[in-house]
C-alpha positions as CSV (number, residue, x, y, z in Angstrom):
1,M,-0.2,0.2,-0.1
2,V,0.8,3.7,-0.6
3,S,0.5,6.4,1.4
4,V,-0.4,10.1,-0.1
5,V,0.4,12.9,2.4
6,V,-1.4,16.2,1.2
7,V,-0.6,19.7,3.3
8,N,-3.1,22.3,3.0
9,W,-2.8,26.1,4.1
10,N,-5.5,28.1,3.0
11,Q,-6.4,26.5,-0.6
12,R,-9.8,25.2,-0.2
13,Q,-10.2,25.0,-4.0
14,L,-6.5,23.6,-4.9
15,L,-6.8,20.6,-2.1
16,K,-10.3,19.9,-3.5
17,A,-9.0,19.4,-7.7
18,C,-6.0,17.8,-6.1
19,L,-8.0,14.9,-3.6
20,E,-10.6,14.5,-7.0
21,S,-7.4,13.7,-8.6
22,L,-5.9,11.3,-6.4
23,A,-10.0,9.7,-6.4
24,R,-8.9,8.9,-10.3
25,Q,-5.8,7.2,-9.6
26,Q,-6.2,3.7,-11.4
27,D,-4.2,0.3,-10.5
28,A,-3.6,1.6,-6.8
29,V,-4.2,0.9,-3.2
30,F,-3.6,3.7,-0.9
31,E,-4.8,5.7,2.0
32,V,-4.7,9.8,1.8
33,I,-3.3,11.4,4.9
34,V,-4.4,15.5,4.7
35,V,-2.4,17.2,7.0
36,D,-3.6,21.0,7.4
37,N,-1.4,23.6,8.5
38,G,-4.0,25.6,10.6
39,S,-6.6,26.8,7.9
40,T,-8.5,29.9,8.4
41,D,-10.7,29.3,4.7
42,D,-13.6,26.7,4.8
43,S,-10.6,23.7,3.4
44,M,-11.9,21.5,6.3
45,E,-15.7,21.9,5.6
46,M,-14.8,21.4,2.0
47,L,-13.3,18.2,3.4
48,E,-16.1,17.0,5.4
49,R,-18.6,17.7,2.8
50,D,-17.3,16.4,-0.3
51,F,-14.5,14.0,1.4
52,P,-16.4,12.3,4.2
53,E,-15.0,9.3,6.2
54,G,-15.6,6.3,4.9
55,G,-16.5,7.8,1.4
56,R,-14.4,7.0,-2.0
57,L,-11.1,8.4,-0.7
58,R,-9.8,6.6,2.3
59,L,-8.6,9.5,3.8
60,K,-7.5,10.5,7.7
61,L,-7.0,14.1,8.6
62,I,-4.4,15.5,10.6
63,R,-5.3,19.2,12.2
64,N,-3.1,21.4,13.5
65,A,-3.6,24.7,15.4
66,G,-1.2,26.9,13.1
67,N,1.1,26.8,10.5
68,R,4.0,24.2,11.0
69,G,5.8,24.6,7.8
70,F,6.0,22.1,5.1
71,C,8.7,20.3,6.4
72,A,6.5,19.8,10.0
73,A,3.3,18.8,8.4
74,N,5.2,16.2,5.8
75,N,6.9,14.5,8.9
76,Q,3.5,14.1,11.0
77,G,2.1,12.6,7.6
78,M,5.2,10.4,7.1
79,A,4.8,9.2,11.0
80,A,0.8,8.1,10.6
81,A,1.8,6.9,7.0
82,R,1.1,2.8,7.3
83,G,1.8,2.1,3.6
84,E,5.2,0.5,2.6
85,F,5.3,3.8,0.4
86,V,4.9,7.5,0.9
87,A,4.2,9.8,-1.6
88,L,4.0,13.4,-1.7
89,L,1.5,15.4,-3.4
90,N,1.3,19.4,-2.7
91,N,-2.6,20.4,-2.7
92,D,-1.3,22.8,-5.3
93,A,-0.9,19.7,-8.1
94,E,-3.2,17.6,-9.8
95,A,-2.2,13.8,-10.6
96,D,-2.5,12.0,-13.7
97,P,-4.8,8.8,-13.0
98,N,-2.1,6.2,-13.6
99,W,0.4,8.6,-10.9
100,L,0.7,6.5,-8.2
101,A,0.5,3.0,-9.9
102,A,3.5,4.9,-12.3
103,L,5.9,6.4,-9.5
104,A,5.7,2.3,-7.5
105,K,7.2,1.1,-10.5
106,A,10.4,2.3,-9.6
107,F,10.7,0.1,-6.7
108,D,10.1,-2.9,-8.5
109,G,13.2,-5.5,-8.0
110,R,15.6,-2.1,-7.0
111,P,16.5,-2.8,-3.4
112,D,18.8,0.3,-3.8
113,V,16.0,2.5,-4.9
114,G,14.5,4.8,-2.1
115,M,13.3,8.1,-4.1
116,A,10.8,8.1,-7.5
117,A,10.4,11.5,-9.4
118,A,7.2,12.5,-11.2
119,K,7.0,14.6,-14.5
120,I,5.9,17.8,-13.2
121,L,3.9,19.8,-16.0
122,V,3.1,23.7,-15.6
123,H,-0.7,23.6,-14.7
124,G,-1.4,26.5,-17.3
125,D,0.8,25.5,-19.7
126,P,1.0,21.7,-19.8
127,R,3.1,22.2,-23.0
128,R,5.9,22.8,-20.2
129,I,8.3,21.7,-18.0
130,D,8.2,22.8,-14.3
131,K,10.8,19.6,-13.3
132,A,11.4,16.6,-14.4
133,G,13.3,15.2,-11.6
134,H,16.2,17.7,-10.1
135,L,19.6,19.9,-10.9
136,M,22.1,21.3,-8.3
137,Y,24.3,24.2,-9.1
138,P,27.4,23.8,-6.6
139,D,26.6,26.7,-4.2
140,G,23.4,25.1,-2.8
141,Q,20.6,26.3,-5.6
142,N,18.7,23.5,-6.9
143,R,16.4,23.4,-10.1
144,G,13.8,21.3,-11.8
145,R,15.4,19.6,-14.4
146,G,14.2,21.1,-17.7
147,S,12.4,23.7,-16.1
148,G,10.3,26.0,-18.5
149,E,11.4,23.6,-21.5
150,L,8.4,23.0,-23.7
151,D,7.8,19.1,-23.4
152,Q,8.9,17.5,-26.6
153,G,9.8,14.3,-25.0
154,Q,12.9,14.7,-24.2
155,Y,12.4,13.3,-20.9
156,D,10.3,10.1,-21.7
157,R,12.3,7.5,-20.3
158,M,12.9,6.2,-17.0
159,E,16.7,7.4,-15.9
160,E,18.1,8.0,-12.6
161,T,18.0,11.3,-11.3
162,L,19.3,13.5,-8.4
163,W,16.4,13.3,-6.1
164,P,12.7,14.1,-6.6
165,D,10.8,17.0,-6.7
166,G,8.6,17.2,-2.7
167,C,5.8,18.6,-5.2
168,A,4.8,14.9,-6.4
169,A,7.6,12.5,-5.6
170,M,7.6,9.2,-3.3
171,Y,10.0,7.3,-0.9
172,R,10.6,4.0,0.3
173,H,9.2,3.7,3.9
174,A,12.2,1.8,5.0
175,M,14.2,4.6,3.6
176,L,12.3,7.7,5.8
177,D,13.0,5.7,8.9
178,Q,16.8,5.2,8.6
179,I,17.7,8.4,7.7
180,G,14.5,10.5,8.9
181,G,12.2,12.8,7.5
182,F,12.5,16.0,6.2
183,D,14.8,18.3,8.7
184,E,12.0,20.7,10.3
185,D,14.7,23.9,10.9
186,F,14.1,24.4,6.5
187,F,10.3,25.1,7.4
188,A,9.7,25.6,3.6
189,Y,11.4,25.5,0.3
190,G,15.0,23.1,-0.3
191,D,13.5,20.5,2.1
192,D,13.3,18.2,-0.6
193,A,16.8,18.9,-1.7
194,E,18.2,18.4,1.8
195,L,16.2,15.0,2.3
196,G,17.2,14.1,-1.1
197,L,21.0,15.0,-0.9
198,R,21.2,13.2,2.8
199,A,19.5,10.0,1.1
200,R,21.7,10.0,-1.9
201,I,24.7,10.1,0.8
202,A,22.9,7.6,3.0
203,G,23.5,5.1,-0.4
204,W,19.7,5.0,-2.1
205,R,19.2,6.1,-5.4
206,C,16.5,7.9,-6.9
207,L,14.8,7.2,-10.8
208,Y,12.2,9.3,-12.5
209,L,8.9,8.1,-14.5
210,P,8.2,9.9,-16.9
211,D,4.9,8.1,-17.4
212,A,3.8,9.4,-13.6
213,V,2.6,12.9,-14.8
214,V,1.0,16.1,-12.3
215,R,0.2,19.2,-13.3
216,H,1.8,21.5,-11.0
217,H,0.1,25.6,-9.9
218,R,3.6,26.9,-9.6
219,G,4.3,29.7,-6.4
220,A,0.7,29.1,-5.0
221,S,1.8,29.1,-1.7
222,L,3.3,32.2,-1.2
223,G,3.7,33.5,-4.6
224,L,6.7,33.7,-6.9
225,T,7.4,37.2,-5.7
226,S,7.2,37.0,-2.6
227,R,10.1,38.5,-0.4
228,R,9.5,35.6,2.4
229,R,9.6,32.9,-0.4
230,L,13.3,34.4,-1.6
231,M,14.5,34.5,2.0
232,L,13.7,31.2,3.0
233,I,15.1,29.6,-0.4
234,E,18.2,31.9,0.1
235,R,18.5,30.4,3.9
236,N,18.0,27.3,2.7
237,R,20.5,26.8,0.3
238,V,23.2,27.9,2.8
239,L,21.7,25.6,5.7
240,L,22.0,22.3,2.9
241,A,25.5,23.2,1.9
242,V,26.6,23.8,5.5
243,K,24.7,20.6,6.6
244,L,25.9,18.3,3.9
245,F,28.6,20.0,1.1
246,P,31.9,18.4,1.1
247,W,34.3,20.2,2.5
248,S,36.3,20.4,-1.3
249,L,32.9,22.3,-2.3
250,L,31.9,24.3,1.0
251,W,34.8,26.4,1.3
252,M,33.9,27.4,-2.7
253,N,30.6,28.5,-1.7
254,P,31.1,32.2,-1.8
255,A,33.1,32.0,-5.2
256,Y,29.9,30.0,-7.0
257,F,27.8,32.0,-5.4
258,L,28.7,35.2,-6.3
259,A,29.3,34.5,-9.7
260,R,25.5,33.1,-9.4
261,V,24.6,36.6,-8.4
262,A,26.5,38.3,-11.1
263,A,24.6,35.8,-13.9
264,G,21.6,36.6,-12.1
265,F,21.8,40.3,-12.5
266,W,23.3,40.3,-16.4
267,A,20.3,38.4,-17.2
268,A,17.9,40.9,-15.8
269,V,19.4,43.6,-17.2
270,R,18.6,41.7,-20.7
271,G,15.0,40.7,-18.9
272,R,15.2,37.5,-18.6
273,G,15.1,34.9,-15.4
274,E,13.8,34.6,-12.4
275,L,14.0,38.7,-11.5
276,R,12.0,39.3,-14.7
277,R,8.8,39.0,-12.5
278,F,10.3,41.4,-10.3
279,A,8.8,44.8,-11.7
280,G,11.3,47.9,-11.8
281,A,14.4,48.8,-10.2
282,Q,12.3,48.4,-6.7
283,G,10.8,45.1,-7.3
284,K,14.4,43.8,-8.2
285,A,15.9,46.0,-5.1
286,G,13.0,44.0,-2.9
287,A,14.3,40.8,-4.6
288,A,17.9,41.4,-3.6
289,L,16.7,42.4,-0.3
290,G,15.4,39.1,0.0
291,V,18.8,37.3,-0.7
292,I,20.2,38.7,1.8
293,W,17.8,38.4,4.8
294,G,17.8,35.4,3.7
295,D,21.7,35.0,4.4
296,L,21.6,36.5,7.7
297,A,19.0,34.2,8.8
298,A,21.1,31.5,8.2
299,L,23.9,32.7,10.5
300,P,22.4,31.6,13.6
301,L,21.6,28.3,12.3
302,I,25.2,27.3,11.0
303,P,26.4,25.8,14.3
304,R,22.9,23.5,14.1
305,M,23.7,22.7,10.9
306,L,27.6,21.9,11.8
307,G,25.9,19.6,14.7
308,K,23.5,17.7,12.5
309,R,26.8,17.6,9.6
310,R,28.8,15.7,12.2
311,R,25.6,12.7,12.8
312,I,25.4,12.1,9.3
313,A,28.6,9.9,9.5
314,R,25.9,7.1,11.0
315,I,24.3,7.0,7.8
316,R,26.7,7.8,5.5
317,K,27.9,5.7,2.3
318,L,29.3,7.3,-0.2
319,T,32.4,9.4,0.5
320,P,32.7,13.1,0.6
321,D,34.6,12.7,-2.8
322,Q,32.1,10.8,-4.0
323,V,29.1,13.4,-2.9
324,R,31.0,15.9,-4.4
325,R,30.9,14.2,-7.7
326,L,27.4,13.1,-7.8
327,I,26.9,17.1,-7.3
328,L,29.0,18.2,-9.8
329,Q,27.2,15.0,-12.2
330,Y,23.9,16.4,-11.9
331,R,25.0,20.2,-11.9
332,V,22.6,22.8,-13.7
333,S,24.5,25.4,-16.0
334,L,24.9,28.8,-14.6
335,R,23.2,30.4,-17.9
336,T,20.0,27.8,-17.3
337,L,19.7,28.4,-14.0
338,M,19.6,32.1,-14.3
339,E,18.5,32.8,-17.5
340,R,15.6,30.0,-17.9
341,A,12.3,30.4,-15.8
342,V,8.7,28.9,-16.0
């Protein structure tokens, strides 16, 4: 059985569409665990009305008094999961009917596969790819593989990828029991990268399944131009690198970061990349402040990350040099990272 965890926070309509897509799943035995982070809209009333206990979905509800974040809420769902595999589906995503069955194939006869990645398309333009697995820049910034590209069959074969996007992923429960769930210090954003790289360090592999298709409303939680979103992405980039990167890459982190900032500035001057979403000089200055805010917010958490870094030795299977080669093998180019936007 598969346990599907859906985290919700004030997204009634999106949550309904997400659960409707799960109700249409074929050839899969599964339960659904909805973890609500203190929603103040009528999400809970919608659940009681449209997805009652004992209805078409085997649904369990966990209600938090407040917003505990993506990481803590998913950990709650994982703890309650009874399935051999745990799938995550964002409340702003809708899965094709064979999504679960396709993802589960990644684990057939492959005991070293601990993660499965879906093909995630842009909901408003399903010809365009949101993510087909993940890549990483050597400063810790991660990016969906193929993000922004037209889907022309270039990612239509099952293959290994670095890790799955937490928007639509499946994990072996035994792997989560071994390495732990999401790092709750991350709260949201970059958390799937930290979990995925930690799993790779522990010797687990990830397969990408092109037939496991999901359509995603990108940026629905905080908005693509949210300064808080930028702060969390930047803060968590630093925390991930400090916690998991080999020292051979970590000491070069400032140089890689400055190269990325310079490339982002040059892309913005030409109206390209993610920064083009921030209108005018004031908007771009606000984006820069969000990044600076993230770096400053990371500083007090670095000692905690260093402590966790020492504990990684308990699960480590890859040597630091192997981790470095893995990151560079799945490296996203600077041009792709800074100039292409979905």
